[in-house]
N, CA, C, O and the ligand as a Tripos MOL2 file, in Angstrom:
@<TRIPOS>MOLECULE
protein
  241   239    61     0     0
PROTEIN
NO_CHARGES

@<TRIPOS>ATOM
      1 N         -16.2090   20.0160   29.0860 N.3       1 MET1
      2 CA        -15.6040   20.4520   27.8370 C.3       1 MET1
      3 C         -14.1450   19.9920   27.7810 C.2       1 MET1
      4 O         -13.3710   20.2120   28.7140 O.2       1 MET1
      5 N         -13.7990   19.3660   26.6940 N.am      2 LYS2
      6 CA        -12.4540   18.8040   26.5640 C.3       2 LYS2
      7 C         -11.5310   19.7820   25.8480 C.2       2 LYS2
      8 O         -11.8380   20.2680   24.7590 O.2       2 LYS2
      9 N         -10.4060   20.0570   26.4750 N.am      3 ASN3
     10 CA         -9.4200   20.9300   25.8510 C.3       3 ASN3
     11 C          -8.6520   20.1770   24.7740 C.2       3 ASN3
     12 O          -8.1790   19.0630   24.9960 O.2       3 ASN3
     13 N          -8.5350   20.7910   23.6180 N.am      4 LYS4
     14 CA         -7.7410   20.1640   22.5750 C.3       4 LYS4
     15 C          -6.2710   20.4570   22.8100 C.2       4 LYS4
     16 O          -5.9030   21.5600   23.2150 O.2       4 LYS4
     17 N          -5.4500   19.4820   22.5580 N.am      5 ASP5
     18 CA         -4.0230   19.6770   22.7200 C.3       5 ASP5
     19 C          -3.4530   20.4470   21.5370 C.2       5 ASP5
     20 O          -4.0020   20.4290   20.4350 O.2       5 ASP5
     21 N          -2.3570   21.1120   21.7880 N.am      6 CYS6
     22 CA         -1.7180   21.9490   20.7810 C.3       6 CYS6
     23 C          -0.4960   21.2190   20.2290 C.2       6 CYS6
     24 O           0.3790   20.7960   20.9840 O.2       6 CYS6
     25 N          -0.4460   21.0770   18.9150 N.am      7 CYS7
     26 CA          0.6790   20.3780   18.2890 C.3       7 CYS7
     27 C           1.9850   21.1330   18.5190 C.2       7 CYS7
     28 O           2.0370   22.3510   18.3500 O.2       7 CYS7
     29 N           3.0250   20.4230   18.8990 N.am      8 SER8
     30 CA          4.3140   21.0510   19.2030 C.3       8 SER8
     31 C           5.0240   21.5240   17.9450 C.2       8 SER8
     32 O           5.9370   22.3460   18.0290 O.2       8 SER8
     33 N           4.6320   21.0320   16.8020 N.am      9 ILE9
     34 CA          5.3230   21.3580   15.5570 C.3       9 ILE9
     35 C           4.6080   22.4710   14.8090 C.2       9 ILE9
     36 O           5.2300   23.4800   14.4760 O.2       9 ILE9
     37 N           3.3310   22.3170   14.5380 N.am     10 CYS10
     38 CA          2.6220   23.3230   13.7440 C.3      10 CYS10
     39 C           1.6640   24.1580   14.5860 C.2      10 CYS10
     40 O           1.0010   25.0510   14.0580 O.2      10 CYS10
     41 N           1.5800   23.8810   15.8930 N.am     11 SER11
     42 CA          0.7790   24.6520   16.8420 C.3      11 SER11
     43 C          -0.7270   24.5960   16.5850 C.2      11 SER11
     44 O          -1.4820   25.3730   17.1710 O.2      11 SER11
     45 N          -1.1630   23.7040   15.7320 N.am     12 SER12
     46 CA         -2.5980   23.6120   15.5120 C.3      12 SER12
     47 C          -3.2470   22.7710   16.6130 C.2      12 SER12
     48 O          -2.6610   21.8120   17.1140 O.2      12 SER12
     49 N          -4.4520   23.1520   16.9690 N.am     13 ARG13
     50 CA         -5.1610   22.4320   18.0130 C.3      13 ARG13
     51 C          -5.9830   21.3130   17.3990 C.2      13 ARG13
     52 O          -6.8330   21.5410   16.5390 O.2      13 ARG13
     53 N          -5.7140   20.1130   17.8540 N.am     14 THR14
     54 CA         -6.3760   18.9600   17.2740 C.3      14 THR14
     55 C          -6.5080   17.8730   18.3330 C.2      14 THR14
     56 O          -5.7190   17.8150   19.2760 O.2      14 THR14
     57 N          -7.4810   17.0350   18.1760 N.am     15 ASP15
     58 CA         -7.6090   15.9500   19.1490 C.3      15 ASP15
     59 C          -7.3150   14.5800   18.5230 C.2      15 ASP15
     60 O          -7.6010   13.5460   19.1270 O.2      15 ASP15
     61 N          -6.7410   14.5750   17.3100 N.am     16 ASP16
     62 CA         -6.3930   13.2890   16.7040 C.3      16 ASP16
     63 C          -4.8800   13.0660   16.6940 C.2      16 ASP16
     64 O          -4.3760   12.2410   15.9320 O.2      16 ASP16
     65 N          -4.1670   13.7950   17.5330 N.am     17 GLY17
     66 CA         -2.7170   13.6480   17.5740 C.3      17 GLY17
     67 C          -2.2710   12.5350   18.5040 C.2      17 GLY17
     68 O          -3.0890   11.8470   19.1140 O.2      17 GLY17
     69 N          -0.9710   12.3730   18.6000 N.am     18 ILE18
     70 CA         -0.4000   11.3540   19.4750 C.3      18 ILE18
     71 C           0.7060   11.9740   20.3300 C.2      18 ILE18
     72 O           1.2320   13.0410   20.0130 O.2      18 ILE18
     73 N           1.0450   11.2880   21.4140 N.am     19 TYR19
     74 CA          2.1830   11.7020   22.2230 C.3      19 TYR19
     75 C           3.4000   10.8920   21.8300 C.2      19 TYR19
     76 O           3.4270    9.6650   21.9220 O.2      19 TYR19
     77 N           4.4270   11.6440   21.3780 N.am     20 LEU20
     78 CA          5.6650   11.0040   20.9760 C.3      20 LEU20
     79 C           6.7400   11.5440   21.9150 C.2      20 LEU20
     80 O           7.0220   12.7420   21.9050 O.2      20 LEU20
     81 N           7.3380   10.6800   22.7180 N.am     21 LEU21
     82 CA          8.3250   11.1020   23.7210 C.3      21 LEU21
     83 C           7.7490   12.2140   24.6010 C.2      21 LEU21
     84 O           8.4250   13.1960   24.9080 O.2      21 LEU21
     85 N           6.4990   12.0410   24.9950 N.am     22 ARG22
     86 CA          5.7620   12.9810   25.8410 C.3      22 ARG22
     87 C           5.4810   14.3140   25.1730 C.2      22 ARG22
     88 O           5.0180   15.2490   25.8260 O.2      22 ARG22
     89 N           5.7540   14.4120   23.8840 N.am     23 VAL23
     90 CA          5.4770   15.6290   23.1390 C.3      23 VAL23
     91 C           4.2790   15.3660   22.2300 C.2      23 VAL23
     92 O           4.2340   14.3740   21.5020 O.2      23 VAL23
     93 N           3.3120   16.2790   22.2900 N.am     24 TYR24
     94 CA          2.1060   16.0830   21.4940 C.3      24 TYR24
     95 C           2.3040   16.5780   20.0660 C.2      24 TYR24
     96 O           2.6970   17.7260   19.8570 O.2      24 TYR24
     97 N           2.0400   15.7320   19.0920 N.am     25 ILE25
     98 CA          2.0560   16.1710   17.6970 C.3      25 ILE25
     99 C           0.7880   15.6970   17.0070 C.2      25 ILE25
    100 O           0.2610   14.6270   17.3100 O.2      25 ILE25
    101 N           0.3040   16.5160   16.0700 N.am     26 CYS26
    102 CA         -0.9440   16.1820   15.3900 C.3      26 CYS26
    103 C          -0.7060   15.0850   14.3500 C.2      26 CYS26
    104 O           0.4290   14.7620   13.9990 O.2      26 CYS26
    105 N          -1.7940   14.5410   13.8850 N.am     27 HIS27
    106 CA         -1.7220   13.4090   12.9720 C.3      27 HIS27
    107 C          -1.0020   13.7710   11.6820 C.2      27 HIS27
    108 O          -0.2390   12.9610   11.1550 O.2      27 HIS27
    109 N          -1.2290   14.9760   11.1620 N.am     28 SER28
    110 CA         -0.6110   15.3420    9.8890 C.3      28 SER28
    111 C           0.8920   15.5470   10.0360 C.2      28 SER28
    112 O           1.6570   15.2020    9.1360 O.2      28 SER28
    113 N           1.3240   16.1120   11.1760 N.am     29 CYS29
    114 CA          2.7670   16.2640   11.3950 C.3      29 CYS29
    115 C           3.4200   14.9010   11.5910 C.2      29 CYS29
    116 O           4.5380   14.6680   11.1300 O.2      29 CYS29
    117 N           2.7300   14.0200   12.2640 N.am     30 GLU30
    118 CA          3.2620   12.6760   12.4730 C.3      30 GLU30
    119 C           3.4900   11.9920   11.1260 C.2      30 GLU30
    120 O           4.5240   11.3700   10.8830 O.2      30 GLU30
    121 N           2.4820   12.1320   10.2580 N.am     31 LYS31
    122 CA          2.5690   11.5230    8.9370 C.3      31 LYS31
    123 C           3.7160   12.1170    8.1310 C.2      31 LYS31
    124 O           4.4630   11.4020    7.4640 O.2      31 LYS31
    125 N           3.8420   13.4470    8.2070 N.am     32 GLU32
    126 CA          4.8790   14.1450    7.4660 C.3      32 GLU32
    127 C           6.2670   13.7340    7.9610 C.2      32 GLU32
    128 O           7.2030   13.5690    7.1790 O.2      32 GLU32
    129 N           6.3680   13.5760    9.2640 N.am     33 MET33
    130 CA          7.6340   13.2060    9.8810 C.3      33 MET33
    131 C           8.0760   11.8190    9.4340 C.2      33 MET33
    132 O           9.2530   11.5780    9.1650 O.2      33 MET33
    133 N           7.1140   10.9250    9.3630 N.am     34 ILE34
    134 CA          7.4130    9.5590    8.9450 C.3      34 ILE34
    135 C           7.8870    9.5310    7.4930 C.2      34 ILE34
    136 O           8.7430    8.7310    7.1150 O.2      34 ILE34
    137 N           7.3050   10.4320    6.6850 N.am     35 GLN35
    138 CA          7.6360   10.4490    5.2580 C.3      35 GLN35
    139 C           8.9110   11.2240    4.9480 C.2      35 GLN35
    140 O           9.4310   11.1560    3.8340 O.2      35 GLN35
    141 N           9.4160   11.9640    5.9440 N.am     36 THR36
    142 CA         10.6260   12.7530    5.7290 C.3      36 THR36
    143 C          11.8540   11.9070    6.0450 C.2      36 THR36
    144 O          11.9300   11.2780    7.1000 O.2      36 THR36
    145 N          12.8090   11.8970    5.1270 N.am     37 SER37
    146 CA         14.0090   11.0930    5.3670 C.3      37 SER37
    147 C          14.9700   11.8580    6.2730 C.2      37 SER37
    148 O          14.9270   13.0850    6.3520 O.2      37 SER37
    149 N          15.8320   11.1120    6.9530 N.am     38 ALA38
    150 CA         16.6960   11.6840    7.9880 C.3      38 ALA38
    151 C          17.7130   12.6710    7.4290 C.2      38 ALA38
    152 O          18.2370   13.4880    8.1860 O.2      38 ALA38
    153 N          18.0120   12.6250    6.1280 N.am     39 ASP39
    154 CA         18.9700   13.5780    5.5730 C.3      39 ASP39
    155 C          18.2810   14.8060    4.9710 C.2      39 ASP39
    156 O          18.9360   15.6530    4.3630 O.2      39 ASP39
    157 N          16.9740   14.8980    5.1390 N.am     40 ASP40
    158 CA         16.2230   16.0690    4.7120 C.3      40 ASP40
    159 C          16.3330   17.1460    5.7940 C.2      40 ASP40
    160 O          16.1560   16.8450    6.9740 O.2      40 ASP40
    161 N          16.6250   18.4140    5.4100 N.am     41 PRO41
    162 CA         16.7220   19.4860    6.4120 C.3      41 PRO41
    163 C          15.4400   19.6400    7.2280 C.2      41 PRO41
    164 O          15.4740   20.0830    8.3760 O.2      41 PRO41
    165 N          14.3320   19.2790    6.6340 N.am     42 LYS42
    166 CA         13.0470   19.3720    7.3260 C.3      42 LYS42
    167 C          12.9910   18.4180    8.5090 C.2      42 LYS42
    168 O          12.3490   18.7040    9.5200 O.2      42 LYS42
    169 N          13.6560   17.3070    8.3780 N.am     43 TYR43
    170 CA         13.7030   16.3160    9.4500 C.3      43 TYR43
    171 C          14.3720   16.9210   10.6870 C.2      43 TYR43
    172 O          13.9210   16.7230   11.8150 O.2      43 TYR43
    173 N          15.4580   17.6630   10.4490 N.am     44 GLN44
    174 CA         16.1520   18.3210   11.5520 C.3      44 GLN44
    175 C          15.2360   19.3310   12.2350 C.2      44 GLN44
    176 O          15.2760   19.5010   13.4540 O.2      44 GLN44
    177 N          14.4090   19.9990   11.4310 N.am     45 TYR45
    178 CA         13.4490   20.9480   11.9840 C.3      45 TYR45
    179 C          12.4720   20.2450   12.9160 C.2      45 TYR45
    180 O          12.1680   20.7510   13.9960 O.2      45 TYR45
    181 N          11.9880   19.1010   12.5110 N.am     46 PHE46
    182 CA         11.0810   18.3200   13.3540 C.3      46 PHE46
    183 C          11.7620   17.9510   14.6660 C.2      46 PHE46
    184 O          11.1760   18.0760   15.7410 O.2      46 PHE46
    185 N          13.0020   17.4970   14.5640 N.am     47 ILE47
    186 CA         13.7510   17.0960   15.7550 C.3      47 ILE47
    187 C          13.9480   18.2850   16.7050 C.2      47 ILE47
    188 O          13.7980   18.1610   17.9210 O.2      47 ILE47
    189 N          14.2900   19.4470   16.1120 N.am     48 ASP48
    190 CA         14.4790   20.6460   16.9220 C.3      48 ASP48
    191 C          13.2110   21.0240   17.6700 C.2      48 ASP48
    192 O          13.2470   21.3000   18.8690 O.2      48 ASP48
    193 N          12.0900   21.0340   16.9590 N.am     49 GLN49
    194 CA         10.8120   21.3850   17.5730 C.3      49 GLN49
    195 C          10.4520   20.3960   18.6800 C.2      49 GLN49
    196 O           9.9540   20.7760   19.7400 O.2      49 GLN49
    197 N          10.7150   19.1330   18.4090 N.am     50 MET50
    198 CA         10.4140   18.0890   19.3800 C.3      50 MET50
    199 C          11.2450   18.2420   20.6450 C.2      50 MET50
    200 O          10.7220   18.1210   21.7530 O.2      50 MET50
    201 N          12.5440   18.5100   20.4840 N.am     51 SER51
    202 CA         13.3990   18.5950   21.6650 C.3      51 SER51
    203 C          13.1070   19.8640   22.4480 C.2      51 SER51
    204 O          13.1940   19.8710   23.6760 O.2      51 SER51
    205 N          12.7590   20.9440   21.7430 N.am     52 LYS52
    206 CA         12.3500   22.1750   22.4240 C.3      52 LYS52
    207 C          11.1170   21.9250   23.2620 C.2      52 LYS52
    208 O          11.0580   22.2970   24.4340 O.2      52 LYS52
    209 N          10.1370   21.2930   22.6500 N.am     53 ALA53
    210 CA          8.8870   21.0000   23.3460 C.3      53 ALA53
    211 C           9.1110   20.0720   24.5110 C.2      53 ALA53
    212 O           8.4830   20.2150   25.5610 O.2      53 ALA53
    213 N          10.0040   19.1180   24.3300 N.am     54 GLN54
    214 CA         10.2690   18.1410   25.3780 C.3      54 GLN54
    215 C          10.9420   18.7980   26.5710 C.2      54 GLN54
    216 O          10.6520   18.4650   27.7200 O.2      54 GLN54
    217 N          11.8560   19.7500   26.2880 N.am     55 ARG55
    218 CA         12.5090   20.4760   27.3800 C.3      55 ARG55
    219 C          11.4880   21.2390   28.1990 C.2      55 ARG55
    220 O          11.5790   21.2690   29.4260 O.2      55 ARG55
    221 N          10.5120   21.8610   27.5390 N.am     56 SER56
    222 CA          9.5160   22.6310   28.2820 C.3      56 SER56
    223 C           8.5940   21.7200   29.0750 C.2      56 SER56
    224 O           8.0590   22.1270   30.1070 O.2      56 SER56
    225 N           8.4020   20.4900   28.6040 N.am     57 VAL57
    226 CA          7.6020   19.5220   29.3490 C.3      57 VAL57
    227 C           8.3220   19.1450   30.6350 C.2      57 VAL57
    228 O           7.7050   19.0500   31.6960 O.2      57 VAL57
    229 N           9.6240   18.9310   30.5350 N.am     58 ILE58
    230 CA         10.4100   18.5070   31.7010 C.3      58 ILE58
    231 C          10.4980   19.6460   32.7280 C.2      58 ILE58
    232 O          10.4330   19.3980   33.9330 O.2      58 ILE58
    233 N          10.6450   20.8830   32.2600 N.am     59 VAL59
    234 CA         10.7790   22.0410   33.1480 C.3      59 VAL59
    235 C           9.4950   22.2710   33.9360 C.2      59 VAL59
    236 O           9.5350   22.5270   35.1390 O.2      59 VAL59
    237 N           8.3580   22.1790   33.2540 N.am     60 SER60
    238 CA          7.1010   22.5270   33.9090 C.3      60 SER60
    239 C           6.5950   21.4280   34.8380 C.2      60 SER60
    240 O           5.5440   21.5800   35.4600 O.2      60 SER60
    241 ZN          1.0520   19.5070   13.6960 Zn       61 ZN61
@<TRIPOS>BOND
     1     1     2 1
     2     2     3 1
     3     3     4 2
     4     3     5 am
     5     5     6 1
     6     6     7 1
     7     7     8 2
     8     7     9 am
     9     9    10 1
    10    10    11 1
    11    11    12 2
    12    11    13 am
    13    13    14 1
    14    14    15 1
    15    15    16 2
    16    15    17 am
    17    17    18 1
    18    18    19 1
    19    19    20 2
    20    19    21 am
    21    21    22 1
    22    22    23 1
    23    23    24 2
    24    23    25 am
    25    25    26 1
    26    26    27 1
    27    27    28 2
    28    27    29 am
    29    29    30 1
    30    30    31 1
    31    31    32 2
    32    31    33 am
    33    33    34 1
    34    34    35 1
    35    35    36 2
    36    35    37 am
    37    37    38 1
    38    38    39 1
    39    39    40 2
    40    39    41 am
    41    41    42 1
    42    42    43 1
    43    43    44 2
    44    43    45 am
    45    45    46 1
    46    46    47 1
    47    47    48 2
    48    47    49 am
    49    49    50 1
    50    50    51 1
    51    51    52 2
    52    51    53 am
    53    53    54 1
    54    54    55 1
    55    55    56 2
    56    55    57 am
    57    57    58 1
    58    58    59 1
    59    59    60 2
    60    59    61 am
    61    61    62 1
    62    62    63 1
    63    63    64 2
    64    63    65 am
    65    65    66 1
    66    66    67 1
    67    67    68 2
    68    67    69 am
    69    69    70 1
    70    70    71 1
    71    71    72 2
    72    71    73 am
    73    73    74 1
    74    74    75 1
    75    75    76 2
    76    75    77 am
    77    77    78 1
    78    78    79 1
    79    79    80 2
    80    79    81 am
    81    81    82 1
    82    82    83 1
    83    83    84 2
    84    83    85 am
    85    85    86 1
    86    86    87 1
    87    87    88 2
    88    87    89 am
    89    89    90 1
    90    90    91 1
    91    91    92 2
    92    91    93 am
    93    93    94 1
    94    94    95 1
    95    95    96 2
    96    95    97 am
    97    97    98 1
    98    98    99 1
    99    99   100 2
   100    99   101 am
   101   101   102 1
   102   102   103 1
   103   103   104 2
   104   103   105 am
   105   105   106 1
   106   106   107 1
   107   107   108 2
   108   107   109 am
   109   109   110 1
   110   110   111 1
   111   111   112 2
   112   111   113 am
   113   113   114 1
   114   114   115 1
   115   115   116 2
   116   115   117 am
   117   117   118 1
   118   118   119 1
   119   119   120 2
   120   119   121 am
   121   121   122 1
   122   122   123 1
   123   123   124 2
   124   123   125 am
   125   125   126 1
   126   126   127 1
   127   127   128 2
   128   127   129 am
   129   129   130 1
   130   130   131 1
   131   131   132 2
   132   131   133 am
   133   133   134 1
   134   134   135 1
   135   135   136 2
   136   135   137 am
   137   137   138 1
   138   138   139 1
   139   139   140 2
   140   139   141 am
   141   141   142 1
   142   142   143 1
   143   143   144 2
   144   143   145 am
   145   145   146 1
   146   146   147 1
   147   147   148 2
   148   147   149 am
   149   149   150 1
   150   150   151 1
   151   151   152 2
   152   151   153 am
   153   153   154 1
   154   154   155 1
   155   155   156 2
   156   155   157 am
   157   157   158 1
   158   158   159 1
   159   159   160 2
   160   159   161 am
   161   161   162 1
   162   162   163 1
   163   163   164 2
   164   163   165 am
   165   165   166 1
   166   166   167 1
   167   167   168 2
   168   167   169 am
   169   169   170 1
   170   170   171 1
   171   171   172 2
   172   171   173 am
   173   173   174 1
   174   174   175 1
   175   175   176 2
   176   175   177 am
   177   177   178 1
   178   178   179 1
   179   179   180 2
   180   179   181 am
   181   181   182 1
   182   182   183 1
   183   183   184 2
   184   183   185 am
   185   185   186 1
   186   186   187 1
   187   187   188 2
   188   187   189 am
   189   189   190 1
   190   190   191 1
   191   191   192 2
   192   191   193 am
   193   193   194 1
   194   194   195 1
   195   195   196 2
   196   195   197 am
   197   197   198 1
   198   198   199 1
   199   199   200 2
   200   199   201 am
   201   201   202 1
   202   202   203 1
   203   203   204 2
   204   203   205 am
   205   205   206 1
   206   206   207 1
   207   207   208 2
   208   207   209 am
   209   209   210 1
   210   210   211 1
   211   211   212 2
   212   211   213 am
   213   213   214 1
   214   214   215 1
   215   215   216 2
   216   215   217 am
   217   217   218 1
   218   218   219 1
   219   219   220 2
   220   219   221 am
   221   221   222 1
   222   222   223 1
   223   223   224 2
   224   223   225 am
   225   225   226 1
   226   226   227 1
   227   227   228 2
   228   227   229 am
   229   229   230 1
   230   230   231 1
   231   231   232 2
   232   231   233 am
   233   233   234 1
   234   234   235 1
   235   235   236 2
   236   235   237 am
   237   237   238 1
   238   238   239 1
   239   239   240 2
@<TRIPOS>SUBSTRUCTURE
     1 MET1         2 RESIDUE 1 A MET
     2 LYS2         6 RESIDUE 1 A LYS
     3 ASN3        10 RESIDUE 1 A ASN
     4 LYS4        14 RESIDUE 1 A LYS
     5 ASP5        18 RESIDUE 1 A ASP
     6 CYS6        22 RESIDUE 1 A CYS
     7 CYS7        26 RESIDUE 1 A CYS
     8 SER8        30 RESIDUE 1 A SER
     9 ILE9        34 RESIDUE 1 A ILE
    10 CYS10       38 RESIDUE 1 A CYS
    11 SER11       42 RESIDUE 1 A SER
    12 SER12       46 RESIDUE 1 A SER
    13 ARG13       50 RESIDUE 1 A ARG
    14 THR14       54 RESIDUE 1 A THR
    15 ASP15       58 RESIDUE 1 A ASP
    16 ASP16       62 RESIDUE 1 A ASP
    17 GLY17       66 RESIDUE 1 A GLY
    18 ILE18       70 RESIDUE 1 A ILE
    19 TYR19       74 RESIDUE 1 A TYR
    20 LEU20       78 RESIDUE 1 A LEU
    21 LEU21       82 RESIDUE 1 A LEU
    22 ARG22       86 RESIDUE 1 A ARG
    23 VAL23       90 RESIDUE 1 A VAL
    24 TYR24       94 RESIDUE 1 A TYR
    25 ILE25       98 RESIDUE 1 A ILE
    26 CYS26      102 RESIDUE 1 A CYS
    27 HIS27      106 RESIDUE 1 A HIS
    28 SER28      110 RESIDUE 1 A SER
    29 CYS29      114 RESIDUE 1 A CYS
    30 GLU30      118 RESIDUE 1 A GLU
    31 LYS31      122 RESIDUE 1 A LYS
    32 GLU32      126 RESIDUE 1 A GLU
    33 MET33      130 RESIDUE 1 A MET
    34 ILE34      134 RESIDUE 1 A ILE
    35 GLN35      138 RESIDUE 1 A GLN
    36 THR36      142 RESIDUE 1 A THR
    37 SER37      146 RESIDUE 1 A SER
    38 ALA38      150 RESIDUE 1 A ALA
    39 ASP39      154 RESIDUE 1 A ASP
    40 ASP40      158 RESIDUE 1 A ASP
    41 PRO41      162 RESIDUE 1 A PRO
    42 LYS42      166 RESIDUE 1 A LYS
    43 TYR43      170 RESIDUE 1 A TYR
    44 GLN44      174 RESIDUE 1 A GLN
    45 TYR45      178 RESIDUE 1 A TYR
    46 PHE46      182 RESIDUE 1 A PHE
    47 ILE47      186 RESIDUE 1 A ILE
    48 ASP48      190 RESIDUE 1 A ASP
    49 GLN49      194 RESIDUE 1 A GLN
    50 MET50      198 RESIDUE 1 A MET
    51 SER51      202 RESIDUE 1 A SER
    52 LYS52      206 RESIDUE 1 A LYS
    53 ALA53      210 RESIDUE 1 A ALA
    54 GLN54      214 RESIDUE 1 A GLN
    55 ARG55      218 RESIDUE 1 A ARG
    56 SER56      222 RESIDUE 1 A SER
    57 VAL57      226 RESIDUE 1 A VAL
    58 ILE58      230 RESIDUE 1 A ILE
    59 VAL59      234 RESIDUE 1 A VAL
    60 SER60      238 RESIDUE 1 A SER
    61 ZN61       241 GROUP 0 **** ****
């Protein structure tokens, strides 16, 4: 039985995501991130979630 990975941004379990900087994100978050411009506050949210997740990857 294959465990589905948990998206670091929306916490949904999916197996169609990708690893970005060793952080797992689902396909829909990846798409949303690409479509969000860098001056959008939402973009900063993505970055925050990513760096939080990345820190926990390094610690564990
Ligand atoms: Zn997601």
